[in-house]
N, C-alpha and C positions, 0 to 999 in steps of 0.2 A: 096796866103797868102799876107796879107796887113799890119800886125803889127808885132812888135818884139815878142809879146807874142805868136802869131800864129807860128812864126818860131821856137821859143823855144819849144812849145808844139810838133811840128813835130820832132824836134831833140830828145826830150824825148821819144816819141812814137817809133821811129826807134831804139834808144838805147836799150829800153826795149825789142823790138822784137828780137834783137841780144843778149839778155840776158847779157848785160853789165851793170856794176855799173857805177855811175858817176866817181868814182875813176879809173876804168879800162879804160873808154873813155879818161879821163884826161891823163893817162899814154900814150895812143896812140897818143895824141895830144901834149904831153909834157907841160901840164898845171896842176894846182892844181884842186882838186875836186871842190873846191869853185868856180872856174872859170866856170866849166861846169854847176854848179848849177845856176850861174848868167845867163849864156847863155840860159838855159832851162826856166828860169823865165822871159826871155824877157827883161832883163835890158838893157837900151839903150846904156850904155857905153862899151858894148862888142866890141872888135876889129873885123873887118871884117876877118882878117887872122885867128882868132880863129874859127869863123864860118866856113870858107872854109876848115880849117884843120879838124874840127869835121865832116863836111859832107864827106870829103874824107875818114876819118877813118870808117865811117858808110857805105861806098860804095854808097854815094848819090852825086848828083850834083845840083847846083843851075841853074834854067832855068828862063830866063826873057821873059815875053810875055805880050801882051796887057792886060790891066785890064778888067776883066769880069764885067758884070752888076749885079752880085750877091751882096747881102748885106753882111756886116761883119758877121752877125748872121748866114746866110746861109753858108758862108765859114767855120765858126767855127764848124758848125754841121757836116762838113765833116771829122772832127777829132774825 
């Protein structure tokens, strides 16, 4: 993932796979539903702590690796 929108889309996809509403995820992360909405929309002002707490609540982790040669379009098609 290379953009905040791609990260937000991934959070949304996994939240839905776990049959959670934005409000339910917000309750697990101790933030408002509107904050989860902003995270999923890829708004750049989202705090890193909120992202890491949301990932933990969804049983996900952030992995840093060298950038692939794939284009942004190819990466987005993976979602």
